[in-house]
N, C-alpha and C positions, 0 to 999 in steps of 0.2 A: 234801660235794662241790660244791654250788652256791656256797657261800661261797668255797671255794678257787678255783673257776673265775672268779667275779666278781673276786676279788683279783688273779688272774693277768691278766685283761683290763685291769684298772685300771693294773697295773704296766707292761704291755707295749704298750698301745694306741698310744703315740706313738713309733713306730719311728724316725722322722727328727727327733725333737724337738730335737736339738742342731744341726740343719742350718739355716743361714740363706741365703735366696735373694733376690737382687735380680732382679726380673722386669721386663725392658724389652720383653717380647714382647706381641704383640697379634694380633687375628684368631683363628685356630683352632689351628694346629699348636703354636706356642710355649706358649700358655696351657694347652692340654691336656697337653703334655709336663711342664710344671712342676706341674700339678695332682696328678700321681702322688705327689710329695713332700708337697704340702700336705695331701692326704687323711690322711697318716699322721704329721702333727705338725710338719712343717718350718715355720719362720717365713718367710713370703714377703711381701716388700714390692713391690707393683706400682707402677711408675713410669709415669705418664701425663702429658699436657699439656692444659691447659684449652682451648687452641685446636685441638689435634689429639688427642683422646682415642682410646682403643681403638675401632677402626672398627666393631666389633660393637655398640657403644652406639648407633650411628646406624642400625642395621639393623632393619627390621620383622620380625615383628609386634611391636606395642607393646601393653602392657596398656591395655585399654579404648580402643584405637585412638588414644591420645594420644602423638604424637611427642615424646619427651623422653629425654635421656641416661640417666635413671634408670628408664625404662619398657621398655627393650628386652628381650624374652624371649630373643633370641638371645644377648645378653651374659650373661643369667642362666644360660642353658644351658651356656655355656662357662666359667662361673666359679661352680660350686655348692660353693664351698670358701672357707675363711677366708683372706683376704689383706688386709694393710694396703695402703691406697691413698693415694699422694701424687701431687701434680701439680708437676712441676719444669720450668722453662724452661731447657733445656740450652744455649740460646744466650746465657745470662747466666753469667758466670764463677762467680758464687756458687752457681748451680745445679749446675755441674760439681763445684765444691768439696764440696758436700754429698754427691754421689755418691761421690766419692773417700773421704770419711770413712766412708760406709756400706760401701765395699769392704773396709776394714780389718776389719770384723766379719763379712763374708760368706764363705760357702763356695762358692756358685755364683752366677755372673753370667750371666743368660740374656737374649738379645736376638734379634730377628727383623727387623731393618731391612735395607735394601739394603746390600750390601757397601761399606765405606768410610765409612758414616754414623758409626759409633762412633769411628773414627779421627779424623774431623773434629772431634769434641768432646774428643779426647785420651783416649778410653776404649777404645782397641783392646787386643788381648791383651797386647802388649808393655808398654803403659802400665799395665795392671792388674797385671802381674807385678812391675813396679817397686814397686807399692804393697803387694801381697801375693803373694809368690812361689808359693804353693801354691794360688792361686785356680783354680777350674774355670770356664772360659768356654764356655757352650753357645750356638753361633751357628747359627740355622736360617733359611734363606731358600729361594727357589724352586730355585736351581741350585747352591748352595754358594758359597764365597768366591772361587773362582778359575775360570778358563776363559772361553771366548768368550761364554757366556751369563750369566756371573755378575752382570752389572749389569742384567739384564733384570728389571724388577719384575713381580710377578704374585701372584695369589691362587689358592686351590684350584680355582676354576671353570675357569681356564685350564690349570692343571696337570693336571687330570683328563683334558683333551683331549691335552695334550702327552705324558702318560704312556702313552696308548694305550687308555684305557678306552672312550672314545667310539667308537673304531673297531669294537669288538665289540658295542656296544650298539645295538639296533634290529633292523629287519627287512631281509631280503636285498634287497628291491626298493625300499628307501627310504633317505634320507640317514641319517648317524649320529644317534643319540639321545643327549642329555645325561643323565648320572646326576643324580638329584635332589640338589641342594646341592653343596657343595665336598667331594667324596668324599675327596680326599687329606688334607683336614683331619682326617678320622676315622681313617685308617689309618697315616699317617706318625707321629703321636705315640706309637704303640706301640713304634716304634724309638727315638724321641726320649727318652721317659721312661726306657727301658732304658739308653740311652747315658749319661744323667746318673747313674743309679744305679751303673752299672759304673765310671764315673769316680770316684765317691765311694768305692767299694770299693777301687779301685786306689790312691787317695790314702791310704786307711786303712792299706793294706799297705806303701806305699812312701814316703809323705809328700810325693808329687809331685802337683801339679796338672796340668792340660792344657787345650788348646783343642779343642773338639769342633766340627768343620765339618760340619754336618748338611744334606745336600741333600734337600729334600722330593721332588723329581723322582725321584731315584734310589731313595728308600725306597718310593715308590708303585709303581715298576716291579716290585718284588719280588712283588707280588700278581698279576702277569701273566707270571711267569717261565716257566711251561710253554709259553705261546704264543710267547714270545721265543725260547726254545730250539728249538721246532719250526721256526721260521723259519730260525734259524741252521743247524740240522742238516739239515732236509729241504727248505728253500726254500719252505715253505708260508706264505703270508701269512694271518693270521687274518681272518675275515670275520664279518659279522653273520648270526646264525641265529635271531633272535627268541628264543623260549623253548626252542628245541630244543637237544639235546645230541648230540654225535656218537656216544656209546656208551650211549644210553638212549632208550627209546620204550615207552609214551608218556612225554613229559617236557614239562611246561609248567604254566601257570596255566589252570584250567578254570572256566568260569562256573558258579555254583551258584544255589540258590534265594535270592531276596532282591535288594535294590537294590545293584548293584555289589559283589556278594559272590563270592569266588573261592577255589579251593583249589589249591595247588601239588602236583603228583604227579610222582614220578620212579620209573620201572621200569627197573632195570639188568640183573638176572639172570633166568635162565629160571625159577627158583623163584618170584621175585617176580611174573613174568608169569603163571604158573599160578595163584598166589594172587589176583592182581588179577582174572583172568577169572572165577574162582569167586565172588568177592565181588560182582562186577557182574552175576552171573547169566548169563554168557556163556562157559561152559567150552568151547564149541565153537570159540572163537577160537584156542585152543591148537593146533588141527589145521587151521585155515584157512590156506591157502597164502599169503594176503596178510599174515598176522600171526604165523605159526608160529615164525619166527626173528627175531632182532634186525635182520638185514639186510633181511628182507622187510617188517618193520614200518617201517623207515626209508624204504624205497621207497614205501610206502603211508601215510606219516605223516599227510598231510592228511586222508585218509579215516578213519584211526584216531582222530585228534583229534576229528573230528565225532562219531564213535560214542561216544567217552568222554564228551564234553560232553552228549550226549543223556541219559546216566546221571547226571552230576553236577548238571544243571539241575533235577532232580527232588528234590534234597536240599540241606540246608543245608551250608555248608562244614565246620561242626563234625562233622556226621554223616559226611560223606565222609572226613574225616581220621581219625575214630575207627574207622570200619569198616576202612580200609586199614591203619592202624597196628596194629590188632589181629591182622592176618595177616602182619605184617612188611614191608609195602610203604611206602616213605617217602612221607609226605604231611603237609601242614600248611596251616592256614588262612592265607590272605593277610590279615594283620591290619591293621586301621585303628587310629587313635589311641584310639578307645573300647575296642577289644579289648585294647590294651596296658594301659590303665588298669585293666581288670577281669581281667587274666590272673592265675590263681591261683598260678602259679609265681613271678611277679614279686612278688605280694603276700606269698608265703612268705618271700622274701628282703628284704622291705620296700624294694623297688627305688625306689619313689617315697616321698619324705619331704616332709611339709608343713612349711614354715618361714615365719616372719614376715619379710617384706621391708620395709625402712623406708619406702618410698614406694608399693609395690604391694600391701601387705597380705599375705595368706596365698598362698603359691605352692607348687606341687608340684615338688620337686627330685629328681633321680635319684641312686641309689646309685653309687659308683665302678664303672665298667663292667668286666666281663670276669673278675674274680677276687675271691676272698676269702682273707684270711690268718687262719690259726687263732690265736685268742687276741688278735687285733689288730683293734680297732674303727676303721674309717675315719670321719673327721669330715666331715660335710657342713654347709655353712653358706650363708646368704644371701649373694649377691655384694656386693662393696664398692661404696659410693657414691663417685663421682668426688671425689677429694681429701679424703675424710672423715678421714684420719689424718695430715694435714700436721703438726698440732701435736704429736700423740703421738710420731710418728717423730723429730721434731726435738728435743723436750724430754725424752722418756723413753728413747729408744733412743740418740740422739746426745748427749744431756746438755746441749743448749743452754739458756741461760737464757730466761725469758719475754721479756726485753728484746731478746735476739738474734733470737728468733723473730719478734717484731713488726717488727724492722728488715728482716728478709728479706721479710716481706709488703709493707712499704713500698717495697722495692727491686724488687718485681715478680718475685721468684724463683719464686713459685707460680702465676704467670699462664700 
């Protein structure tokens, strides 16, 4: 059985091995969307520019605190997968010619520039169709290719605010709080990757390519749909409630034993409330008119939170979570980075993989997030070095001679 299983995984592990992708995307959403194909065998050629590389290469933190295009841990985080990396000057006609030759071999052309940029280089969707009629073009930017805001540049930090997340983040008596990082960069690719895969399936069935106009703004709003619908139907504007929830109490993060250690607790049902009271040693709370019902608990939530925290502060977050989970009350440790590295469930799935990086040595990379495919092994790789595959792509994939490649270097095509 083990030999058969091993053979099956070897045969099936490269689900997208025949797919070739030209990846002009940068920052977060575009690379994360393309990564879903690269994890499972697609040949991906990432196109950058020496004077304007992927912006995440310039973002800290840097390995050993050394600011260098090859030392960004942010870039490593967004590219834990095998991609060929070439640097092309698309303001040089020969650079555009190379792209057009690559298009002839490509299945997917992905880009995340401001609308109109690819057209300026003669690489818009209609241009690509003339080269390869069944090409799939994946275009992702803040607001899509058309409309009054299409030409507004932006990154996930601003989109998080525009999509409405900051409106509901924070405390009622304080200004909005920002989510840590560019949150839309993490949620929008779930749609982006699926769009590309769906387009590939459509082409497999019909032989037709298509242009995918993917608005990151619209994708992000899907995660606030209930609040948007509540406003549309009931006229209620969402507001900031801290860690509270309209239909649960207690609900929040509660301080525990230790330095900056917390446990998140959510009590929704009457059964959960009774179990919570029993575990905490306060069964009398179930008959206390301040806390006996959800409505009364919400009215006295500040006092309830204080009493809950008197109990949690005497215990570690792990003990609190284990005690409550054992009786069916939702609770979980508010994990820090060290907790994640030592998490037994993540270790079970080998979520973190240690790989050799050409300039940073051994680094821990993460497993493709969110899913596993039976019999299919995702491939994780150290991120590419800027321009490391210029020669390989030109001579091995495009079939140029060494003399032609040297001439391109002399002409500044890779600068």
